[in-house]
N, C-alpha and C positions, 0 to 999 in steps of 0.2 A: 654617430653613435650606433651601437649594435646591441641587440638583445642576446643575453646569455642565460642559460639555466645552470645553476650550481647546486650540487648536493655534497655535503661533507659531514662527517661525524666529529663532534668535539666532546670533551669531558663534560658531563652534566654537573657542572659546578659554577658558582657565581663568577661572572666576569669573563668566562671563556667565549661566549658569543660576541661580546664587545671586542675581544682581541681579534676575532676573525673579521668583523665588520670594519674595524680600524685598518686592518691590513688591506682590505678591498678599497677603502676610502683613499688610502695613499696612492692607489693606482687610478684615482678619479672614477672609480666604479660607483654608480648610483644604484642603491638597492630599491627596487620597485615593490617587491613583495617578499615576505619570508614566512615560512611555516616551520615549526619545530616539532619533530616526532620523537617521543621518548622511547628508547629501546634499552635492552639490557647492556648493549655495548656503549651506550652514551646517548647524547642528544643528536639526532640527525637533523641538520639544518638544510632546508630547501629554499634556495633563493631564485628570484627572477631579477636580473640586474640589467642596467644599461651601461655599457662600457665604451670608451673611445674606440673609433674605428681602427686605430693603429694597434690596439691591443690584440695579441694572438691568443689562441687557446692555451699555449704554453705559458704565456704571461699571466693569464687568469688563474691557471693551475698553480703557478708559483706563488701568487698572492694568497691563495687558499692555504697552501702548505705553510707559508710563513706565518699565517694567522692561526697555526696549530690545528688546522683541519686535517683529518685523515680519511682514508677510503674515499677520496674525492672523485667526483664525476663532474665534468664540464662539457657542455654542448651548446651550440647555437640554438636560439629559440625563435619562434614565430610570433607575430603580433597577437594571435589568439591566446598566447600564454599570459597576456596581461590580465585575463580573468583568473582570480584565485581558484584554488582547487575546490573548496566548498561550493563556490558559484558554478563551476563547471559541472560538478556532480549534480546539483539541483537542476541545471538546464538539461542534462542528459536524462535525469529521472522524468522530467516533464515530457521529453520526447518519447520515452518508453511507454508512458501512459497511453499514447496514441499509436505507437508502433512498437509493440513488445518484441516483434521478430527482429528488431535491429539491435538486440542486446550485444551481440558480438562486436558490432561497430562501436557501440557505446563504451564497452570495456577497453577497446583499443584506444579510443579517444581519451578516456579518463586516465589510463595508466601508461600511455605512450608505448603500448605493447607491440611486439612484432608478430604475435600469433595468438589466436584464441580458438580452442577446440573444445567441442562437447564430446564426451565419451561416457560409456557406462561406468558407474562408480564401483571401484574395487572395495571389498569389505575390509581389506587390510590398510586402506589409505584414508587418512582423515583430512578434512579441510584445513587449510593453513598455507603458509608460504615459507620458502627458503631461498635466499638469494634472488635470482631472477625467475623463479618458478612459483606460481600461485595456483592453488586448487580451491575452487568455490563450489559449495554444495548447491545443486539445483533442487528447489523444493519439489519439483515434479519427478525427481529421480535422476540419477546420473550426476555428473560434475563437469564444471568448466575448468580447463587447464589454460592458464594465461602465462605467456612467456615473453621475456625481454632480456636483452643482453646486459645492459647497465642502465641505471643503478639498481641495487637490490631493492626489493619491495619493503615497505614499512608497515607497521600495524595499522596506521591510519588509512593507508591505501587499501589494505585488505578489508577493513571495515566498510569503507565506501563502496568497494566493488561488490561485496556480499550484499549490501543494501540495494544496489542496482539490480542484482539477480533476483532478490526477493520482490522488488517492485514489478519487474517483468513477469515473474511467476504469478503474482496476485492478479495482474491484468489478464493474463491468459486464463486463469481459473474463472475470472468473472465472465470472460467471453464464452467459455464453455458452458456456463450456467445459463446463458441466454437461449431461450427457446421460442419458437413460433407456435402459437396455439390457434386452432381453427374452431371458432364458436359454432353453436348449433345453427345459427342463421347464415353461416358461410363467411362471416367476417373474420379477418386475421388480426391477431394482436401479438406483439412481441413482449414476453415477460423477461425481466432481467433484474439483477440486484441494483439497488440505488447507491449513489455516492453523493457527497455534499455538493458536487458540481450540478446536481439536479435541483438545487434549491429554487431557482427562478421558475422552472417549469412546474414544480410542486406548488409554488405560490399561485401560479396562474390556474392550476387545476382547482385549488380551493376557491379562487375568485369566480370560476365558471360554474361551481356547484350551487344548487339552491339552498336556502336556509334549512329546509327540511332534511336534505341529504347531509348537511354538515351537522345538524343536531343528532341525527342517527349515529354518525361516526363518533362525535365527541360528547354526546349525551348532554349537551348544553348549547346555548347560542354563542358561546365563546370559542373563537378559532385561535389556535396557537400562533404566536408570532414567529419571526424568523429564527431566533435562538432555539426555540423548542423544535421547530421543523428540522433544523440541522441535526439535533439529537436523534430525531425520529429517522432521518435518512441513513444513519450509520449507528444503530443502537448497539451498545456494548453487550456482547454475548448473544445478540439476536441478529435479525436480518430484516431489511425492508425491500419489498419487490415492487417494481413499477410495471405498468402495462402501457404500451404505446402502440399507435397505429404504425403500419409499415412506413408511413411518411414521417414518423417521429413525434406525432402529437401525443402528449401524455393524457391518458383517460382514466387511470386508476392507480391507487397506491394501497399496499397492504403491509402491515407491520407485525413483527414477532418480537416482543420485548421480554427479556429475562426477568423472572421473579422467582428466585431460588431454583428449584427443580421444575418449575412451571414456566410456560411461555404464554404471555398474554397476546392475543391476536385481535386485530382490528382492520377494517377494510373501508376505503373510500372510493366509490365508483361514480364517475360523472353521470348526471341524470340520464342523458341520451344513451348511455351504455349499460344501464341497469336492466335486470330481467332478461339478460342474454347469455348467462352462464359465466360471465367474466369473474364475478365475485367468487363463485364456486371454484373456478380454476386457480385463483390466487390462494384461497384458503387451503385447498388440497396440497399445494406446493409448500405452504408454510407448515402444515401438519407433517409433511414428509421431512422437511428440514428439522423440525423438532424431534422426530424419531431418530434421525441420523445423529443429532447432537446429544442424545441421551436424556431428553426431557421426560419427565413422568407423564405430563399431559399438557394440553393447551387449554387456555381459559379465555372465554369471550364474555364481555359485559355489553349488553345491548338492551334496547328498549323493548317492552312487551309488545309494542305494535310493529316491530321490525320483523314481519312474518317471513320475508325472504331470507334474512340472516338466520333465523331460528330453524327454518326448514333445511338450509344448507348444513348447519351444525349437526342436526339430527342425522343427515345422510353421512356425515363423517364418522358417526358412531358416538354421539353424545352419551357420556356415562352418567352425568347428573345435571339436573336443571333446577336452579333455585330462584325463586322470585321474591323480591323485596319491593313492594309497591309497584312502580312502573319499571323497575330495573330487573333484568333477568341475567343471571350468571350461569353460563353453560360450560361444563368441563368435558373435554374430549380426551380420554386416555391415549397414550401412545400405544402402538400395536403390541399386544401381548402383555400390557401392564395395567394395573389398577391403581388409581390414585391412592397414595399412602404406602405403596409397595416399597420395601427396602431390599437392597441387595443382600442375599443370604451370606452369612459368614462362612468361610471355608477354613478347614483345618488340615494342616499338612501332617 
C-alpha cells in the first residue's frame, strides 16, 4: 500500500463528498484523513489516503474525476502526513515558542511550500492568497511571501499560516522586552514578561517567601491558588514581570492589572532579595508600561507598615496617598497627566 495526498473541489451540496469517496473506494483506496475547506468555488476536499501499490497517479486522478472532483491535485505523501493539519500546526507553533527564528521552515512544513521570502511590505499590497501565492503580514513590519506550484492555497491554510506568523512575532517581542538589570550591590537580575508556563516557578517563589512578605503582598494570610496565579501571570490588558537570577531562579514577581483607565500594581520579592532595589526596578518598568498603554495612573494598595513600598511609590511621583486604617492607597499619575483628566474634544 502507498500513501497519497489528494485535493479536489466538489460542489458544496449534500451527497457530493460521498460520490467522491465512493469512487475512491471502488479502487480500494482507504481514506485515512479528510479535511473540507469551504471556498467560493465549492468545497475543497483534502484527503490523505492509502492506496494499493499497483495504483498509479493517473489511476488515482481518474478515480477523483469520476467522483465529480475538479481542479484535482494528486501526489505521493510521506508518513509524517499521517498527522492531520491542525495537529501539525500546533506542533509547529510549539516549536516556534522556543525557536521563533525558524518561522520560514515552519511555514514550508505547514504548507508544503517551495519558497518562503520576507520582504518590505508594499502599501499597495494586502495580505491574502491567490492560487499558489500567499502574502502574510509580519506584525513587526514587512510581509512573508509563500509560494508553491500546486495545489492552490485555501482560506484555512492562510488562517493557520498567519497564526504561526503571529506566534513567532509574539515570542520575538517578548524576547526584546527581556532586560538585564544591575542592582546597587552588583547583583544581576533578568526582568522579563511572565507566561502561564511560569506557574510552577511562581508557586515555588510563594513557598519560599515568609508569612510577613506574603501578607505585605496580598494584605492577608491567604495566598492565591493555582487558578488565580495563572490569571496573574497573563492578566487581560495588563502585564506581569518576573525577575530571575542569571541562573534562572525566580526571585520576584510584579503585576499590573487593569482597572478601567487605571492600573493596579503589586510586587512580591523573596526575602533575601528585599532592600536591594529590585522592587523599585520592577515598579518603574510597570509604571513605564502603564504610560505606554495610555493608563491615567497606577494605583497600589499596601499596608501602612510597608515603609519600603511607600518610599518607592513616592519616588515614582505619588499624586495622592489615602489611608483607611492599616490600608494605604497610593496613586501615581502617568507622566503629564492628573487623575481624572479627560481627553479634550476636538472640532474640525
